[in-house]
C-alpha positions in Angstrom: -14.1 5.0 -16.4 -15.7 6.3 -13.2 -14.3 5.9 -9.6 -16.6 5.5 -6.7 -16.6 9.2 -5.9 -17.6 10.0 -9.5 -20.5 7.5 -9.4 -21.7 8.9 -6.1 -21.7 12.5 -7.3 -23.4 11.6 -10.6 -26.2 9.5 -9.1 -29.0 11.4 -7.3 -30.3 8.2 -5.7 -26.9 7.6 -4.1 -26.7 11.2 -2.9 -30.2 10.9 -1.5 -28.9 8.1 0.8 -26.8 10.8 2.5 -29.6 13.4 2.8 -30.2 14.7 6.3 -27.3 12.7 7.6 -24.0 13.8 9.2 -21.3 12.6 6.9 -17.5 12.1 7.6 -14.9 11.7 4.9 -11.7 9.7 5.3 -9.4 11.1 2.5 -5.9 12.2 1.4 -4.4 14.2 -1.5 -5.3 11.6 -4.1 -9.0 11.7 -3.2 -10.1 13.6 -6.3 -12.8 13.4 -8.9 -12.3 12.8 -12.6 -11.9 16.6 -13.0 -9.3 16.7 -10.2 -11.6 18.4 -7.6 -10.8 17.2 -4.1 -13.6 14.9 -2.8 -14.2 17.2 0.2 -14.8 20.2 -2.1 -17.0 18.1 -4.4 -19.1 16.7 -1.6 -19.7 20.0 0.0 -20.6 21.5 -3.4 -23.1 18.7 -3.9 -24.8 19.6 -0.7 -23.6 16.8 1.4 -23.5 17.7 5.1 -19.8 16.9 5.8 -19.3 17.3 9.6 -15.8 15.8 10.0 -12.7 14.7 8.0 -10.3 11.9 8.9 -6.7 11.7 7.6 -4.6 8.6 7.3 -0.8 8.2 7.5 1.0 11.2 5.9 -2.0 13.4 6.5 -5.0 14.7 4.6 -2.7 17.1 2.8 0.1 14.5 2.4 2.8 16.7 3.8 4.8 14.2 5.9 7.5 12.2 4.2 8.7 9.3 6.3 7.2 6.6 8.4 6.3 7.3 12.1 6.0 11.0 11.4 2.7 11.9 13.1 0.0 14.4 12.0 -2.0 16.5 14.5 -5.7 17.1 14.6 -6.8 20.5 13.3 -9.8 22.5 12.1 -10.3 22.7 8.3 -9.5 26.3 7.4 -12.1 26.5 4.6 -15.1 24.7 6.0 -14.5 24.8 9.7 -15.1 21.1 10.5 -12.7 19.1 12.6 -10.0 17.1 10.9 -9.0 14.0 13.0 -5.7 12.4 12.4 -5.5 8.6 12.4 -1.7 8.7 12.4 -0.9 10.9 15.4 -1.7 10.5 19.0 -4.0 7.7 17.9 -4.3 5.3 15.0 -7.8 4.2 15.8 -10.8 6.6 15.7 -11.6 7.9 19.2 -15.1 7.7 20.8 -15.3 11.4 20.5 -14.6 11.5 16.8 -17.1 8.7 16.2 -19.8 10.8 17.7 -19.8 13.6 15.1 -21.2 11.6 12.1 -23.7 9.0 11.1 -21.9 7.6 8.0 -18.3 7.8 6.9 -17.2 7.8 3.2 -13.8 6.3 2.7 -12.1 7.6 -0.4 -8.5 6.4 -0.3 -6.3 5.5 -3.2 -4.5 2.3 -2.2 -1.4 0.6 -3.7 -2.6 -3.1 -3.4 0.0 -4.1 -0.8 -0.7 -5.4 2.7 1.9 -3.2 4.3 0.4 0.1 2.9 -1.2 1.4 6.0 -4.4 2.6 4.5 -5.5 -1.1 4.5 -5.1 -1.2 8.3 -6.8 2.2 8.7 -9.8 0.8 6.8 -10.0 -2.2 9.3 -9.7 0.1 12.3 -12.5 2.3 11.0 -14.7 -0.7 10.3 -14.1 -2.0 13.9 -14.9 1.4 15.3 -18.1 1.7 13.2 -19.2 -1.7 14.4 -18.7 -0.6 18.0 -20.5 2.7 17.6 -23.3 1.7 15.2 -22.0 3.8 12.3 -22.3 3.2 8.6 -19.4 2.9 6.2 -19.4 3.5 2.5 -16.1 2.8 0.5 -15.9 4.9 -2.6 -13.9 2.4 -4.5 -10.7 3.1 -6.5 -8.5 0.9 -8.7 -5.7 -1.3 -7.4 -2.9 0.0 -9.5 -0.9 -3.2 -9.1 -3.8 -5.2 -10.5 -5.0 -8.6 -9.6 -1.8 -10.6 -9.2 -1.1 -12.3 -5.8 2.3 -12.6 -4.3 4.1 -13.3 -1.0 3.9 -15.2 2.2 0.7 -14.8 4.3 1.0 -12.9 7.6 1.2 -15.4 10.4 -0.9 -15.3 13.6 0.6 -13.1 16.2 2.4 -10.9 13.7 -0.5 -8.4 13.2 0.7 -4.7 13.2 -0.1 -1.4 11.6 1.5 -2.8 8.5 -0.2 -6.2 8.8 -3.9 -6.1 9.4 -4.7 -9.7 8.8 -3.7 -13.0 7.2 -3.1 -12.0 3.6 0.0 -12.1 1.4 2.0 -9.0 0.6 0.4 -8.4 -2.8 -3.3 -9.0 -2.3 -4.9 -8.0 -5.6 -8.0 -6.4 -4.1 -9.5 -3.0 -4.3 -10.1 -1.2 -1.0 -13.8 -1.8 -1.3 -13.2 -5.5 -1.8 -10.8 -5.6 1.1 -13.4 -4.1 3.4 -15.9 -6.8 2.5 -13.3 -9.4 3.3 -12.5 -7.7 6.6 -16.2 -7.7 7.5 -16.5 -11.4 6.8 -13.2 -12.5 8.2 -13.4 -10.6 11.5 -17.2 -11.1 11.8 -17.9 -7.4 12.1 -21.5 -6.4 12.7 -21.4 -3.2 10.6 -23.5 -1.6 7.9 -21.0 -1.7 5.0 -21.5 -0.6 1.4 -19.2 -0.3 -1.6 -19.8 2.3 -4.2 -18.3 0.4 -7.1 -16.3 1.8 -10.0 -17.7 1.7 -13.5 -15.5 0.4 -16.3 -12.4 -0.8 -14.3 -10.6 -3.5 -16.2 -7.7 -4.7 -14.0 -6.1 -6.9 -16.7 -6.4 -4.5 -19.5 -3.2 -3.1 -21.2 -1.6 -0.7 -20.9 -2.5 0.3 -17.3 -2.9 -3.3 -15.9 -4.8 -2.0 -12.9 -4.5 1.8 -13.4 -6.7 3.3 -16.1 -4.5 5.4 -18.4 -7.2 7.9 -18.8 -6.9 9.0 -15.2 -4.2 11.3 -13.8 -1.9 9.8 -11.2 -1.7 11.7 -7.9 0.6 10.6 -5.1 -1.5 8.8 -2.5 1.5 9.2 -0.2 4.6 11.4 -0.7 6.8 8.7 -2.0 4.3 7.0 -4.3 5.1 9.1 -7.3 4.0 6.9 -10.3 2.7 3.6 -11.6 6.2 2.1 -11.7 6.5 2.6 -8.0 3.1 1.1 -7.4 4.0 -2.0 -9.3 7.4 -2.4 -7.7 6.2 -1.5 -4.2 5.3 -5.0 -3.0 9.0 -5.8 -3.3 10.8 -2.5 -2.7 8.9 -1.8 0.5 11.0 -4.6 2.1 14.0 -2.4 1.7 12.7 -0.3 4.6 13.7 -3.2 6.9 17.3 -3.2 5.6 20.4 -1.0 5.6 20.1 -0.6 1.8 18.7 2.6 0.5 15.3 2.4 -1.1 15.9 5.7 -2.9 14.4 8.0 -0.2 16.2 11.3 -0.6 16.0 11.0 -4.4 13.3 11.8 -6.9 12.5 8.1 -7.5 12.0 6.4 -4.1 10.9 2.8 -3.8 11.7 2.1 -7.4 15.4 1.1 -6.7 17.9 -0.1 -4.1 21.5 0.4 -3.5 24.4 1.2 -1.1 27.9 2.6 -1.3 29.4 -0.8 -0.7 27.8 -3.1 -3.3 28.5 -3.6 -6.9 25.1 -3.4 -8.7 26.2 -5.2 -11.9 27.4 -8.1 -9.8 24.2 -8.2 -7.9 22.1 -8.3 -11.1 24.3 -11.0 -12.5 24.0 -13.1 -9.4 20.2 -12.7 -9.4 20.0 -13.9 -12.9 22.3 -16.8 -12.1 20.2 -17.9 -9.0 16.7 -17.6 -10.4 16.4 -16.1 -13.9 12.6 -16.6 -13.9 12.3 -14.3 -10.9 13.8 -11.4 -12.9 11.4 -11.6 -15.8 8.7 -9.0 -16.6 10.8 -6.0 -16.0 14.2 -4.4 -16.8 16.9 -4.1 -14.2 19.4 -1.2 -14.7 22.5 -0.5 -12.7 23.0 3.2 -11.9 24.4 5.6 -9.3 22.5 7.9 -6.9 23.2 10.1 -3.9 20.4 10.4 -1.3 19.9 14.0 0.0 18.3 12.6 3.2 17.6 9.3 4.9 19.9 6.2 4.6 23.4 6.9 3.1 22.7 10.6 3.0 25.3 12.4 0.9 27.0 9.1 -0.1 27.3 7.9 -3.7 25.5 4.7 -3.9 25.6 2.0 -6.6 22.1 0.6 -7.2 19.6 -1.3 -9.2 16.6 0.4 -10.7 13.5 -1.7 -11.3 11.7 -0.7 -14.5 8.2 -2.2 -14.4 7.2 -0.2 -17.4 7.9 0.2 -21.1 8.4 -2.6 -23.6 10.1 -4.9 -21.1 7.1 -4.9 -18.7 5.1 -8.2 -18.6 2.2 -7.9 -16.1 1.8 -11.6 -15.6 5.5 -12.4 -15.3 6.5 -9.5 -13.0 6.8 -10.7 -9.4 8.2 -7.8 -7.3 8.2 -9.6 -4.0 10.3 -12.5 -5.4 12.5 -10.1 -7.3 13.5 -8.2 -4.1 13.9 -11.3 -2.1 16.3 -12.5 -4.8 18.2 -9.3 -4.6 18.7 -9.9 -0.8 19.8 -13.5 -1.5 22.3 -12.3 -4.1 23.8 -9.7 -1.8 24.1 -12.4 0.9 25.9 -14.7 -1.5 28.3 -12.0 -2.7 28.9 -10.4 0.7 28.2 -13.1 3.3 28.8 -10.8 6.3 26.9 -7.8 4.9 24.9 -6.2 7.7 21.7 -6.4 5.7 18.9 -6.2 8.3 18.1 -2.9 10.0 17.5 -3.1 13.7 15.1 -0.2 14.6 11.5 0.4 15.7 9.2 0.0 12.7 5.6 1.2 12.7 5.4 1.1 16.5 6.8 -2.5 16.8 9.9 -2.3 19.0 10.7 -5.9 19.8 11.1 -7.5 16.4 13.3 -7.0 13.3 11.7 -4.6 10.8 12.1 -7.0 8.0 10.0 -9.6 9.9 7.3 -7.0 10.8 7.1 -6.1 7.1 6.8 -9.7 6.0 4.4 -10.8 8.8 6.9 -13.4 10.0 10.5 -14.5 9.9 10.3 -16.8 6.9 11.7 -14.6 4.2 14.7 -13.4 6.4 15.5 -17.0 7.4 15.4 -18.0 3.7 17.8 -15.2 2.8 20.3 -16.0 5.6 20.2 -19.8 5.0 23.0 -20.5 2.5 21.5 -23.9 1.7 18.0 -22.6 1.0 17.2 -22.5 -2.7 14.7 -20.3 -4.7 12.5 -23.2 -5.0 12.1 -23.5 -1.3 10.7 -19.9 -1.0 8.7 -20.4 -4.2 7.0 -23.5 -2.8 6.1 -21.8 0.6 4.8 -18.7 -1.1 3.0 -20.6 -3.7 0.9 -22.4 -1.1 -0.1 -19.2 0.5 -0.9 -17.5 -2.8 -3.1 -20.4 -3.9 -5.0 -20.3 -0.6 -5.5 -16.5 -0.8 -6.8 -16.8 -4.4 -9.6 -19.0 -3.1 -10.2 -16.9 0.1 -10.6 -13.6 -1.8 -12.8 -15.1 -4.7 -16.2 -14.4 -3.1 -15.3 -10.7 -2.6 -14.2 -9.8 -6.1 -16.5 -7.1 -7.6 -14.9 -6.6 -11.0 
């Protein structure tokens, strides 16, 4: 099993394509080779002329925990080249930064979810490269959530830093495949290349997207393991609610809870409403006390989502529906519960965060409509999922 960076470094013909060229690298802490050497170190050691580094949200070093915490530009202390932040004063590459390289290598571990901002950073880099005549190579990595598709498609006018284009929440593409779709969909005139993986089998047990032979390294501070990556297309919606998503604990974005809900009752109501949406995982009620973020210092009753172990069924697990069902169950048990969080989310100030996250108001309206049934949301999402399956088909590399 070789990732794109491993193939590049092992193939003299590929490396020769970078000879006598100024090369930039867009990377983060999970950008490592099979022997856990950071891609920047490995490229420099291979003789590649790296003239700049770009860092996405959370930084090249991954040191910033929460959303909307910005990273500054700085000079790399080892190699002396500039490091440009794409989550600081700007989120798009500046004209100045685009002038210091000829080709950019993008080596980012993604989570396979539309809202994960590395997807949007890829689009912004593609658009900048098209405007400045620069070349882009994506050093491809696995989608740890695998190929399944789930969720409503982002609606026109709802684009944001967590919504780059009209795709469902769980898109089932690698970053290299996503870049090819972006080039086609947005009609970008850019020289684009994917250095494909060797041996990736997205449907193979036990990893189902993530090869068990490779070490997991957090691509962002709260992406701690494969369970989180699998659950994320659902649990990320908690960021738009008053419920804790487990930030301030050691297992963020794998659970939800609050001081004023009864987790066992919520699980029972979920299973009563739509038992098929709870399949493919194990739900466990538990208690936790966040050390920071929502409900800091309060004892919360919560639900932990185990998309792992003997209960995990890759084909049956549908995290977006599961979390939507949890919201619906809480609304049924506590009709006046102040579920939706009203605050700025990823630089969108005039819309509810839950709607920004979902690329429209459809999910929230379904939750709040007491007459709406699981079948209503299932039908709407099913149409979008079928359409995306056809739209993405020409761009699948594996």
